[in-house]
N, C-alpha and C positions, 0 to 999 in steps of 0.2 A: 779307710779316711778318705774324702775326695780332696783334688786339687783344683785351685784357681789361677791367676794367670793377670796380676798385676799391673799395667805397663806403667801408673805414675806412684807408684807408691809399693815398693815390691820387697819394704822391708815390716808391714803385719805383721808384726807376734801378737804374744798373747792372748788373755782370755777377753770376751765379748760375751755378755752372756752367759749363757751356759753352750758357749764354744768356743775352744782352746785353738791360734794360731798358731804358728811356726814356719818359718823361712823353709823351703827344702835343693832354694838355690835357683839360679837363672830367671828371678822374675816368681816363680812358685810353689804355692804360701798353700802348704796343709794345713786343714782344719777337720779338726773329733772335739768331738758332744761330749765333755765331761755323763761321767757316767754315775747315774739314779742310783741313790741306796734306796733294796728293797725293803720295801716296809717286814718287817717282823710276821710271818705267820700264823694265822690263832688256831684253836687249838682243831677245828672242820678243817682246815686244810691241812695243819701235821696229821691229823686222821688220814684224808685221801693222798696226801704224802706215804706216807710207810706203808696204805696198802699200795700204789699204783708202785712199789718197790719191790714190796715184796709179789707182787707176779711180774713185772719184770726181768728177776731175776732167774726166774724158771729160762726167760726165751735165750739162754746160754747151752741149756741139755737142749732145746726143742726146736734151736732152733734151723734143724733139717724140713722137720716136720712138719715146721709152722712158712715156712717157702714153700711147699707144696699145698697145704688146704687154705694157703691166705695171700693168693695168687695179688700182685701189685691192681690196686682199681683204674681206672681212669684216670682221674689228677695224680694217679706214683704213686698215691700214701699203697708204702709196700707192708712185709708181713709182720713184723716186729710190731710197728702203730696200729698196724688194722689186732692183731690181738688184744696188746693191753688195751685199746677202744672198745671195743666190740666188750671182754670180760666187764673193765670199771661199770661197764652200765647194769651187769647182773646183780638182780637185787639179792643181799644178801648173799652173794658169792664169797667176801672178801667182808672178816671178823678183825676190831681194831678193836686191843686195850692197853691202856698207859702202863709200864713199865714198875711205876711207881702210881698204883692210884691217890687223885689224892694234893701229889706233887704239885707246886705251881710251873707253868710252862717260862723253861729257858728260853732266850730271842737267841742266845749262840750256839742253842744246838741244834741238831737236826732230830730232823722226823725222826729214825730208822731210832734213833737214840732212850727214846723217849715215849715211845707208841711199838707196840707190835702185834703180825698180822699172819692172822692164817685163811690158807683159803681152800671153801670148798667145794673138793673137785668132783664133786657129786657133779653141781651146778655150771662146770666150765667149758665152754664155748669153741673148739676146735677147727673148727670152719662154719663160715655165715654165707648160704648166697639160696639163692633162686633152685640150683634142682631137688629132683625129689629123691628125696631121703630113700638110702636104699634098704633089702627085705633080707633082715640078717639075723640072728643068734649067735648067742656065744659064751661059752661053754669052757671056764680054768679048770684044771683039775691037778692041783696042788702036792699031789704024791707023785704025780709023773712028771709035773711041772712045765703041760702042754696047754696052749692055749687051739680050742676046739672050735671051727666059726664054717655057720650052714647055710649057704646064701641060695634063695628063691631068684629065680629066675622072670627074665619076663621083665614087659611095659608094660603103662598105661597108654592106651591109644588117648593122646589130645594131651596129657601131660609133659612136666618140661622134663621127661628124660628121655636117653636114649641106647640102645639094647651095646651101644661104644663106651658110654660111661665106663672110667676104673674108677675101680670099692678102695680106697684102705683102710687097713684096721690100724690106730693108733694106741700104742703100750705107752704105759707111763707110770714109774714108779719118782715119786715126790722127794721121799725121807731120801736115794740114794741118784735118781738122777738120774737112773736111766730108761733111754725112749726109744722107742723101734719104733718105721712108719713099715706095713706090708702089706704091699701090694697085693688084692686077694683075687679073686675069680673077678670078670668085667659083669655090666648088670646084666644082660643080656643070657649068658652065659651059664651061672649061679655056678652051687656044688658043694663040695666041702675043701678045707683048707687048715695048716697045720701050722701053729706059734709054736717054737719052743725059748723055755722061759731058763737063763743062765742061775745057774745052783747060785751065783753072790748076789741074789736078787730078791729081795722078800715079797713072797707071795701073794700076803697080804693086804703088799703095799702099793697091791695094780688097782689102774681105771685102765679100761679100757672105751675107747670112743669109733666110731664112725663115718664113712663121707663120702660120698659123692665127687668128682669133679669128671668136666667132660675131655675128652678125646688128647685133644689139643690145651688141655690143662687152665685154660681161663676163665672160668665158671666151676664154682662147686655146689653143694649141697649145706644145709647146717649140718653141723655135726650129731649123732644119738651117742648117749651115755650108757655102756654097758658097765654095771658092778664086775665086781671079782667074784666069782663064782656061779655066774646067773650068764 
């Protein structure tokens, strides 16, 4: 609410056009614009809203990871908004279908009540940046419930990479919300790393993503995806 001081008529109140005035005393009058009613969403808008809601739902599990993989941009855009913005642009990442096919849209119902969305986690992006993608392989042994990561050390001269770059592995189970961020060997060191999977996590529901980040944590590579068992 804005405030105005009227020297001649301090009792200005009421509605004028799209503005409501109210006396706050002492010659000060507050003003506020009338709330405009939002037009009902059409089908395309509701589909987008439902897809966004499904993607945003996973941020509650991924928050600690995304704070590392999506450092704030120079304009102040933070991890949560960066994650949803980047992934909403990925073709065919989100599939949205009506809950009741053929039914007319109800302007009073939320998008998530009329549409359901699923995410193709093989296409999800967990980091976005100009650094060179780390060189590694990921292998899951479902019997021992362990993940083995083998990294190749060294950098290519002239590329956007440094031996001091940190390399991370993201382990995520969308069904249970299990999310783990593991720091691997530095880019210049390479070697083997092992990650243990808890007994209550379905190994068939696991997805793996790797990315690199500068030692100061300000710049990342794009994430690379590794399916379970690969």
